[in-house]
DONUKE-83240 format. One record per residue (C-alpha): residue number from 1; residue in one letter; x, y, z. Coordinates in Angstrom, 1 decimal, padded with zeros to 4 digits, always signed. Layout:
! DONUKE-83240
@resi:NUM; resn:A; x:X; y:Y; z:Z
...
//
This chain:
! DONUKE-83240
@resi:1; resn:M; x:+000.0; y:+000.0; z:+000.0
@resi:2; resn:V; x:+002.8; y:+002.4; z:+000.9
@resi:3; resn:S; x:+004.7; y:+001.6; z:-002.3
@resi:4; resn:K; x:+001.6; y:+002.4; z:-004.4
@resi:5; resn:R; x:+001.1; y:+005.8; z:-002.8
@resi:6; resn:F; x:+004.8; y:+006.6; z:-003.2
@resi:7; resn:F; x:+004.7; y:+005.6; z:-006.9
@resi:8; resn:K; x:+001.6; y:+007.7; z:-007.5
@resi:9; resn:K; x:+003.2; y:+010.8; z:-005.8
@resi:10; resn:F; x:+006.5; y:+010.2; z:-007.7
@resi:11; resn:S; x:+004.6; y:+010.0; z:-011.1
@resi:12; resn:I; x:+002.7; y:+013.2; z:-010.5
@resi:13; resn:T; x:+005.9; y:+015.1; z:-009.5
@resi:14; resn:L; x:+007.8; y:+013.8; z:-012.5
@resi:15; resn:T; x:+004.9; y:+014.8; z:-014.8
@resi:16; resn:I; x:+004.9; y:+018.3; z:-013.4
@resi:17; resn:L; x:+008.6; y:+018.6; z:-013.8
@resi:18; resn:L; x:+008.5; y:+017.5; z:-017.5
@resi:19; resn:I; x:+005.7; y:+019.9; z:-018.3
@resi:20; resn:S; x:+007.6; y:+022.8; z:-016.6
@resi:21; resn:M; x:+010.8; y:+022.0; z:-018.5
@resi:22; resn:G; x:+008.9; y:+021.9; z:-021.8
@resi:23; resn:L; x:+007.3; y:+025.3; z:-021.0
@resi:24; resn:M; x:+010.5; y:+026.9; z:-019.9
@resi:25; resn:G; x:+012.7; y:+025.7; z:-022.8
@resi:26; resn:S; x:+016.4; y:+026.1; z:-022.3
@resi:27; resn:A; x:+018.6; y:+028.6; z:-020.6
@resi:28; resn:S; x:+021.7; y:+029.5; z:-022.7
@resi:29; resn:A; x:+025.0; y:+030.9; z:-021.4
@resi:30; resn:V; x:+026.3; y:+034.0; z:-023.2
@resi:31; resn:G; x:+028.9; y:+036.6; z:-022.3
@resi:32; resn:I; x:+030.9; y:+039.6; z:-023.6
@resi:33; resn:L; x:+034.2; y:+041.1; z:-022.6
@resi:34; resn:A; x:+035.4; y:+044.7; z:-023.1
@resi:35; resn:S; x:+038.9; y:+045.9; z:-023.0
@resi:36; resn:P; x:+040.1; y:+048.3; z:-021.6
@resi:37; resn:G; x:+037.6; y:+048.4; z:-018.8
@resi:38; resn:G; x:+037.6; y:+052.3; z:-018.4
@resi:39; resn:F; x:+039.1; y:+055.6; z:-019.3
@resi:40; resn:H; x:+040.3; y:+058.6; z:-017.2
@resi:41; resn:L; x:+040.9; y:+061.6; z:-019.5
@resi:42; resn:K; x:+042.4; y:+065.0; z:-018.8
@resi:43; resn:M; x:+041.1; y:+067.4; z:-021.5
@resi:44; resn:G; x:+041.1; y:+071.2; z:-022.3
@resi:45; resn:T; x:+038.4; y:+073.4; z:-023.8
@resi:46; resn:S; x:+037.4; y:+072.4; z:-027.4
@resi:47; resn:Q; x:+039.6; y:+069.3; z:-027.4
@resi:48; resn:T; x:+038.7; y:+066.0; z:-028.9
@resi:49; resn:Y; x:+039.8; y:+062.6; z:-027.6
@resi:50; resn:Q; x:+039.7; y:+059.5; z:-029.8
@resi:51; resn:G; x:+039.5; y:+056.1; z:-028.1
@resi:52; resn:Q; x:+038.9; y:+052.5; z:-028.9
@resi:53; resn:V; x:+037.2; y:+049.6; z:-027.0
@resi:54; resn:T; x:+037.6; y:+045.9; z:-028.1
@resi:55; resn:V; x:+034.5; y:+043.9; z:-027.6
@resi:56; resn:E; x:+034.8; y:+040.1; z:-027.5
@resi:57; resn:N; x:+032.1; y:+037.4; z:-027.5
@resi:58; resn:I; x:+033.3; y:+034.9; z:-024.9
@resi:59; resn:G; x:+030.2; y:+032.7; z:-025.2
@resi:60; resn:N; x:+029.2; y:+030.0; z:-027.7
@resi:61; resn:E; x:+026.3; y:+031.9; z:-029.4
@resi:62; resn:T; x:+026.2; y:+034.7; z:-032.0
@resi:63; resn:L; x:+025.3; y:+038.0; z:-030.3
@resi:64; resn:N; x:+023.6; y:+041.1; z:-031.5
@resi:65; resn:V; x:+025.7; y:+043.8; z:-029.7
@resi:66; resn:T; x:+024.5; y:+047.3; z:-029.1
@resi:67; resn:V; x:+026.7; y:+050.2; z:-027.8
@resi:68; resn:D; x:+025.1; y:+053.2; z:-026.1
@resi:69; resn:K; x:+026.7; y:+056.4; z:-024.9
@resi:70; resn:K; x:+025.4; y:+057.5; z:-021.5
@resi:71; resn:R; x:+026.0; y:+059.9; z:-018.6
@resi:72; resn:L; x:+026.7; y:+057.7; z:-015.6
@resi:73; resn:Q; x:+025.0; y:+058.5; z:-012.3
@resi:74; resn:M; x:+025.5; y:+056.2; z:-009.3
@resi:75; resn:D; x:+025.4; y:+055.9; z:-005.6
@resi:76; resn:N; x:+025.6; y:+053.1; z:-003.1
@resi:77; resn:V; x:+022.0; y:+052.0; z:-004.0
@resi:78; resn:N; x:+021.3; y:+052.9; z:-007.6
@resi:79; resn:L; x:+023.1; y:+052.9; z:-011.0
@resi:80; resn:L; x:+021.4; y:+055.3; z:-013.4
@resi:81; resn:F; x:+022.0; y:+056.3; z:-017.0
@resi:82; resn:S; x:+021.2; y:+059.7; z:-018.5
@resi:83; resn:D; x:+021.3; y:+061.2; z:-022.1
@resi:84; resn:E; x:+022.4; y:+064.6; z:-020.8
@resi:85; resn:G; x:+025.7; y:+066.3; z:-020.1
@resi:86; resn:I; x:+028.7; y:+064.3; z:-021.2
@resi:87; resn:A; x:+026.5; y:+061.8; z:-023.1
@resi:88; resn:T; x:+026.0; y:+064.6; z:-025.7
@resi:89; resn:W; x:+029.8; y:+064.9; z:-026.1
@resi:90; resn:I; x:+030.4; y:+061.3; z:-027.0
@resi:91; resn:T; x:+030.0; y:+059.7; z:-030.5
@resi:92; resn:V; x:+030.3; y:+056.0; z:-031.1
@resi:93; resn:E; x:+030.9; y:+053.9; z:-034.3
@resi:94; resn:P; x:+029.6; y:+051.2; z:-034.8
@resi:95; resn:T; x:+026.6; y:+051.2; z:-032.4
@resi:96; resn:N; x:+025.2; y:+047.9; z:-033.5
@resi:97; resn:F; x:+026.8; y:+044.7; z:-034.9
@resi:98; resn:L; x:+026.7; y:+040.9; z:-034.9
@resi:99; resn:L; x:+029.5; y:+039.1; z:-033.1
@resi:100; resn:A; x:+030.1; y:+035.4; z:-033.7
@resi:101; resn:P; x:+031.5; y:+033.2; z:-030.8
@resi:102; resn:H; x:+035.1; y:+034.2; z:-029.8
@resi:103; resn:Q; x:+035.0; y:+037.0; z:-032.4
@resi:104; resn:K; x:+036.3; y:+040.5; z:-031.6
@resi:105; resn:Q; x:+035.1; y:+043.9; z:-032.7
@resi:106; resn:T; x:+036.7; y:+047.3; z:-032.3
@resi:107; resn:V; x:+034.4; y:+050.1; z:-031.3
@resi:108; resn:N; x:+035.7; y:+053.7; z:-031.9
@resi:109; resn:F; x:+034.5; y:+056.6; z:-029.8
@resi:110; resn:N; x:+035.2; y:+060.3; z:-029.7
@resi:111; resn:V; x:+034.8; y:+062.7; z:-026.8
@resi:112; resn:N; x:+034.3; y:+066.3; z:-028.1
@resi:113; resn:L; x:+034.7; y:+068.8; z:-025.3
@resi:114; resn:P; x:+032.4; y:+071.9; z:-025.8
@resi:115; resn:S; x:+033.8; y:+075.4; z:-025.2
@resi:116; resn:N; x:+031.0; y:+076.4; z:-022.9
@resi:117; resn:I; x:+031.3; y:+073.8; z:-020.2
@resi:118; resn:N; x:+030.3; y:+074.9; z:-016.7
@resi:119; resn:Y; x:+031.8; y:+072.1; z:-014.5
@resi:120; resn:Y; x:+035.1; y:+070.5; z:-013.8
@resi:121; resn:D; x:+034.5; y:+066.8; z:-013.5
@resi:122; resn:A; x:+032.2; y:+064.6; z:-015.7
@resi:123; resn:M; x:+031.5; y:+060.8; z:-015.8
@resi:124; resn:G; x:+030.2; y:+059.2; z:-018.9
@resi:125; resn:A; x:+030.0; y:+055.5; z:-020.0
@resi:126; resn:L; x:+029.7; y:+053.2; z:-022.9
@resi:127; resn:V; x:+026.9; y:+050.7; z:-022.1
@resi:128; resn:I; x:+027.5; y:+047.5; z:-024.1
@resi:129; resn:R; x:+024.8; y:+044.8; z:-024.3
@resi:130; resn:G; x:+024.7; y:+041.4; z:-026.1
@resi:131; resn:Y; x:+021.5; y:+039.8; z:-027.3
@resi:132; resn:S; x:+021.4; y:+036.2; z:-028.3
@resi:133; resn:Q; x:+020.2; y:+035.4; z:-031.8
@resi:134; resn:Q; x:+018.4; y:+032.3; z:-030.8
@resi:135; resn:S; x:+014.6; y:+032.4; z:-031.1
@resi:136; resn:A; x:+012.8; y:+033.5; z:-028.0
@resi:137; resn:Q; x:+010.1; y:+030.9; z:-028.5
@resi:138; resn:Q; x:+010.2; y:+027.2; z:-029.4
@resi:139; resn:T; x:+007.4; y:+024.8; z:-030.2
@resi:140; resn:N; x:+006.9; y:+021.6; z:-028.3
@resi:141; resn:G; x:+004.0; y:+019.8; z:-029.8
@resi:142; resn:N; x:+000.9; y:+022.0; z:-029.2
@resi:143; resn:L; x:+002.5; y:+023.6; z:-026.1
@resi:144; resn:P; x:+004.2; y:+027.0; z:-026.6
@resi:145; resn:S; x:+007.6; y:+027.3; z:-024.8
@resi:146; resn:M; x:+009.5; y:+030.3; z:-023.5
@resi:147; resn:Q; x:+013.2; y:+030.9; z:-024.0
@resi:148; resn:I; x:+015.1; y:+032.2; z:-020.9
@resi:149; resn:Q; x:+017.6; y:+034.6; z:-022.5
@resi:150; resn:Q; x:+020.5; y:+036.1; z:-020.6
@resi:151; resn:V; x:+021.5; y:+039.6; z:-021.7
@resi:152; resn:P; x:+025.0; y:+040.5; z:-020.5
@resi:153; resn:E; x:+025.7; y:+044.2; z:-020.0
@resi:154; resn:L; x:+029.0; y:+045.9; z:-019.6
@resi:155; resn:V; x:+029.6; y:+049.5; z:-018.4
@resi:156; resn:V; x:+032.8; y:+051.1; z:-019.5
@resi:157; resn:P; x:+033.2; y:+054.3; z:-017.6
@resi:158; resn:I; x:+034.7; y:+057.4; z:-019.2
@resi:159; resn:A; x:+035.8; y:+059.9; z:-016.5
@resi:160; resn:V; x:+036.8; y:+063.3; z:-017.8
@resi:161; resn:G; x:+038.8; y:+066.0; z:-016.0
@resi:162; resn:L; x:+038.0; y:+069.4; z:-017.4
@resi:163; resn:P; x:+039.4; y:+072.9; z:-017.1
@resi:164; resn:G; x:+037.3; y:+075.5; z:-015.3
@resi:165; resn:P; x:+036.6; y:+076.9; z:-011.8
@resi:166; resn:I; x:+036.7; y:+074.6; z:-008.8
@resi:167; resn:V; x:+033.5; y:+075.0; z:-006.8
@resi:168; resn:E; x:+032.7; y:+072.6; z:-004.0
@resi:169; resn:S; x:+029.0; y:+072.8; z:-003.1
@resi:170; resn:L; x:+026.9; y:+070.0; z:-001.6
@resi:171; resn:Q; x:+023.3; y:+070.4; z:-000.7
@resi:172; resn:L; x:+021.4; y:+068.2; z:+001.8
@resi:173; resn:M; x:+018.1; y:+067.7; z:+000.0
@resi:174; resn:Q; x:+016.5; y:+065.7; z:+002.8
@resi:175; resn:H; x:+017.3; y:+063.2; z:+005.5
@resi:176; resn:S; x:+015.5; y:+060.7; z:+007.7
@resi:177; resn:A; x:+016.4; y:+059.3; z:+011.1
@resi:178; resn:P; x:+014.4; y:+057.1; z:+013.6
@resi:179; resn:S; x:+012.6; y:+058.9; z:+016.4
@resi:180; resn:F; x:+011.7; y:+055.8; z:+018.4
@resi:181; resn:L; x:+013.4; y:+052.5; z:+018.8
@resi:182; resn:L; x:+013.2; y:+049.4; z:+020.9
@resi:183; resn:S; x:+016.1; y:+047.3; z:+022.0
@resi:184; resn:F; x:+017.6; y:+045.3; z:+019.1
@resi:185; resn:M; x:+015.3; y:+047.2; z:+016.7
@resi:186; resn:K; x:+017.4; y:+048.4; z:+013.8
@resi:187; resn:G; x:+017.0; y:+052.1; z:+012.7
@resi:188; resn:S; x:+018.1; y:+053.6; z:+009.4
@resi:189; resn:F; x:+019.8; y:+057.0; z:+008.9
@resi:190; resn:V; x:+019.4; y:+058.2; z:+005.2
@resi:191; resn:Y; x:+020.9; y:+061.4; z:+003.8
@resi:192; resn:H; x:+020.0; y:+062.6; z:+000.3
@resi:193; resn:V; x:+022.6; y:+065.0; z:-001.0
@resi:194; resn:K; x:+023.0; y:+066.8; z:-004.4
@resi:195; resn:N; x:+026.3; y:+068.1; z:-005.8
@resi:196; resn:N; x:+025.7; y:+071.7; z:-007.0
@resi:197; resn:G; x:+029.4; y:+072.4; z:-007.5
@resi:198; resn:T; x:+031.7; y:+071.9; z:-010.4
@resi:199; resn:V; x:+033.9; y:+069.1; z:-009.0
@resi:200; resn:Y; x:+033.6; y:+065.5; z:-007.8
@resi:201; resn:A; x:+032.8; y:+065.4; z:-004.0
@resi:202; resn:N; x:+034.3; y:+062.7; z:-001.8
@resi:203; resn:M; x:+032.2; y:+062.3; z:+001.3
@resi:204; resn:T; x:+032.6; y:+060.9; z:+004.8
@resi:205; resn:G; x:+029.8; y:+060.9; z:+007.3
@resi:206; resn:D; x:+030.0; y:+060.5; z:+011.0
@resi:207; resn:V; x:+026.9; y:+060.0; z:+013.2
@resi:208; resn:D; x:+027.5; y:+060.4; z:+016.9
@resi:209; resn:V; x:+024.7; y:+058.9; z:+019.0
@resi:210; resn:K; x:+025.0; y:+060.1; z:+022.6
@resi:211; resn:G; x:+022.6; y:+059.1; z:+025.4
@resi:212; resn:W; x:+022.3; y:+059.1; z:+029.1
@resi:213; resn:F; x:+024.6; y:+056.1; z:+029.7
@resi:214; resn:S; x:+026.3; y:+055.2; z:+026.4
@resi:215; resn:E; x:+027.6; y:+056.6; z:+023.1
@resi:216; resn:H; x:+027.8; y:+055.1; z:+019.7
@resi:217; resn:H; x:+029.7; y:+056.1; z:+016.5
@resi:218; resn:L; x:+028.5; y:+055.3; z:+013.0
@resi:219; resn:N; x:+030.4; y:+055.9; z:+009.7
@resi:220; resn:M; x:+029.4; y:+056.4; z:+006.0
@resi:221; resn:T; x:+031.4; y:+057.0; z:+002.8
@resi:222; resn:G; x:+030.5; y:+057.9; z:-000.8
@resi:223; resn:G; x:+031.2; y:+060.2; z:-003.7
@resi:224; resn:V; x:+029.0; y:+062.2; z:-006.1
@resi:225; resn:Y; x:+029.7; y:+063.9; z:-009.5
@resi:226; resn:P; x:+028.5; y:+067.5; z:-010.3
@resi:227; resn:D; x:+024.8; y:+067.8; z:-010.8
@resi:228; resn:D; x:+024.3; y:+064.2; z:-009.5
@resi:229; resn:Q; x:+022.6; y:+063.0; z:-006.4
@resi:230; resn:Y; x:+023.6; y:+060.4; z:-003.8
@resi:231; resn:Y; x:+022.2; y:+058.6; z:-000.8
@resi:232; resn:L; x:+024.4; y:+058.1; z:+002.2
@resi:233; resn:N; x:+023.0; y:+055.7; z:+004.7
@resi:234; resn:T; x:+023.8; y:+053.7; z:+007.8
@resi:235; resn:T; x:+022.0; y:+051.8; z:+010.6
@resi:236; resn:W; x:+022.0; y:+051.6; z:+014.4
@resi:237; resn:E; x:+020.7; y:+048.9; z:+016.6
@resi:238; resn:P; x:+020.3; y:+049.7; z:+020.4
@resi:239; resn:G; x:+021.6; y:+047.1; z:+022.8
@resi:240; resn:I; x:+020.0; y:+045.8; z:+025.9
@resi:241; resn:L; x:+021.5; y:+048.5; z:+028.1
@resi:242; resn:D; x:+020.4; y:+051.5; z:+025.9
@resi:243; resn:L; x:+017.5; y:+053.5; z:+027.1
@resi:244; resn:G; x:+016.2; y:+057.0; z:+027.2
@resi:245; resn:F; x:+016.8; y:+060.0; z:+024.9
@resi:246; resn:Y; x:+019.7; y:+060.0; z:+022.5
@resi:247; resn:N; x:+021.0; y:+062.9; z:+020.4
@resi:248; resn:A; x:+022.2; y:+061.9; z:+017.0
@resi:249; resn:K; x:+024.6; y:+064.5; z:+015.5
@resi:250; resn:T; x:+025.6; y:+063.9; z:+011.9
@resi:251; resn:T; x:+028.6; y:+065.6; z:+010.3
@resi:252; resn:I; x:+029.2; y:+065.1; z:+006.5
@resi:253; resn:K; x:+032.6; y:+066.3; z:+005.4
@resi:254; resn:Y; x:+033.2; y:+066.6; z:+001.6
@resi:255; resn:G; x:+035.7; y:+067.9; z:-000.9
@resi:256; resn:R; x:+037.4; y:+067.0; z:-004.1
@resi:257; resn:V; x:+040.8; y:+066.3; z:-002.4
@resi:258; resn:N; x:+040.7; y:+067.6; z:+001.1
@resi:259; resn:Q; x:+037.3; y:+067.3; z:+002.9
@resi:260; resn:T; x:+037.1; y:+070.8; z:+004.3
@resi:261; resn:Q; x:+033.4; y:+071.5; z:+003.7
@resi:262; resn:T; x:+030.7; y:+070.2; z:+006.2
@resi:263; resn:L; x:+027.0; y:+069.6; z:+006.5
@resi:264; resn:T; x:+025.5; y:+068.9; z:+009.9
@resi:265; resn:T; x:+022.1; y:+067.6; z:+011.2
@resi:266; resn:N; x:+020.8; y:+066.9; z:+014.7
@resi:267; resn:D; x:+018.1; y:+064.3; z:+015.6
@resi:268; resn:T; x:+016.5; y:+063.0; z:+018.8
@resi:269; resn:I; x:+015.9; y:+059.3; z:+019.3
@resi:270; resn:F; x:+014.0; y:+057.7; z:+022.2
@resi:271; resn:V; x:+015.0; y:+054.2; z:+023.0
@resi:272; resn:F; x:+012.7; y:+052.0; z:+025.1
@resi:273; resn:P; x:+014.3; y:+048.9; z:+026.4
@resi:274; resn:V; x:+012.5; y:+045.5; z:+026.0
@resi:275; resn:W; x:+013.3; y:+044.4; z:+029.6
@resi:276; resn:L; x:+011.5; y:+047.5; z:+030.9
@resi:277; resn:I; x:+008.4; y:+046.5; z:+029.0
@resi:278; resn:V; x:+008.6; y:+043.0; z:+030.6
@resi:279; resn:L; x:+008.9; y:+044.5; z:+034.1
@resi:280; resn:I; x:+005.9; y:+046.9; z:+033.4
@resi:281; resn:V; x:+003.7; y:+044.0; z:+032.2
@resi:282; resn:L; x:+004.7; y:+041.8; z:+035.2
@resi:283; resn:G; x:+004.0; y:+044.7; z:+037.6
@resi:284; resn:I; x:+000.6; y:+045.4; z:+036.1
@resi:285; resn:T; x:-000.3; y:+041.7; z:+036.2
@resi:286; resn:V; x:+000.6; y:+041.5; z:+039.9
@resi:287; resn:W; x:-001.3; y:+044.7; z:+040.7
@resi:288; resn:V; x:-004.5; y:+043.4; z:+038.9
@resi:289; resn:L; x:-004.3; y:+040.0; z:+040.7
@resi:290; resn:R; x:-003.9; y:+041.7; z:+044.1
@resi:291; resn:R; x:-006.7; y:+044.1; z:+043.5
@resi:292; resn:K; x:-009.1; y:+041.3; z:+042.6
@resi:293; resn:E; x:-007.8; y:+039.3; z:+045.5
@resi:294; resn:V; x:-007.0; y:+036.4; z:+043.4
@resi:295; resn:K; x:-005.6; y:+033.6; z:+045.5
@resi:296; resn:S; x:-002.5; y:+031.7; z:+044.4
@resi:297; resn:P; x:-003.3; y:+028.2; z:+043.1
@resi:298; resn:F; x:-000.2; y:+027.0; z:+045.0
@resi:299; resn:K; x:-000.4; y:+026.5; z:+048.8
@resi:300; resn:I; x:+002.6; y:+026.0; z:+051.0
@resi:301; resn:K; x:+002.1; y:+024.2; z:+054.3
@resi:302; resn:I; x:+004.8; y:+024.2; z:+056.9
@resi:303; resn:E; x:+004.6; y:+021.6; z:+059.6
@resi:304; resn:K; x:+006.5; y:+021.8; z:+062.9
@resi:305; resn:R; x:+008.2; y:+018.8; z:+064.3
@resi:306; resn:K; x:+007.1; y:+017.7; z:+067.7
//
């Protein structure tokens, strides 16, 4: 009886797996490689830089490769692409081509620096993607199947140092900090900054959390290009001995080389310890029981020896 039940369950499971495999089709491995992996250029007004990137198909399928020029915007959370700024200075040839397995293709690009630039540092990128030429759908009898297609993407950064005035200016757009925490409850500190200057800003953030009986120090690091935004963030988890009001003073230092500029914020956090909650609950329970004159179910009888 047990063997029949097992065989029935095994047959149903095997059937489901076979149908799922037929619907999913196959997953193919593809890949591309770009060399060099990035550029750091020093340019003057109205200059033109000519560069080359070699793209190689390291997979076993023919790929349809596209190359896009973008302005690179990134922080510790997001990687964004824009068609503004340095993206308008870059030209690429070719932008689309087929690449057989293990074949290489040279991609030429130019960076044409305009004469009316208004910032000192810029970050662009070539975004290279490879699309498999295999059909996205296959037929398996009367059941349609789906092809799982991997699309490799490479980002080749192009950092440009430009002539012009050096202006260091960072704006704190908004920030958030916890106002109430329990013991072992993690709170997040998030600082949204924007670079309104003309140079890249290296940032270090220090959060000093000072309370009645203890102090804590939190650190953050990051960097942001002109006209870009960034999110600095860190977390704090109160321990079992933390309680009461805490002052969280945040100091963000920034600068292109030496971090001489600062941004500061102050927040107040109230920490309520878990052990105090337990004591309050026990105290209320005892008070209610005594008020209602509830007798203990346990009786202790002491007998004296004669």
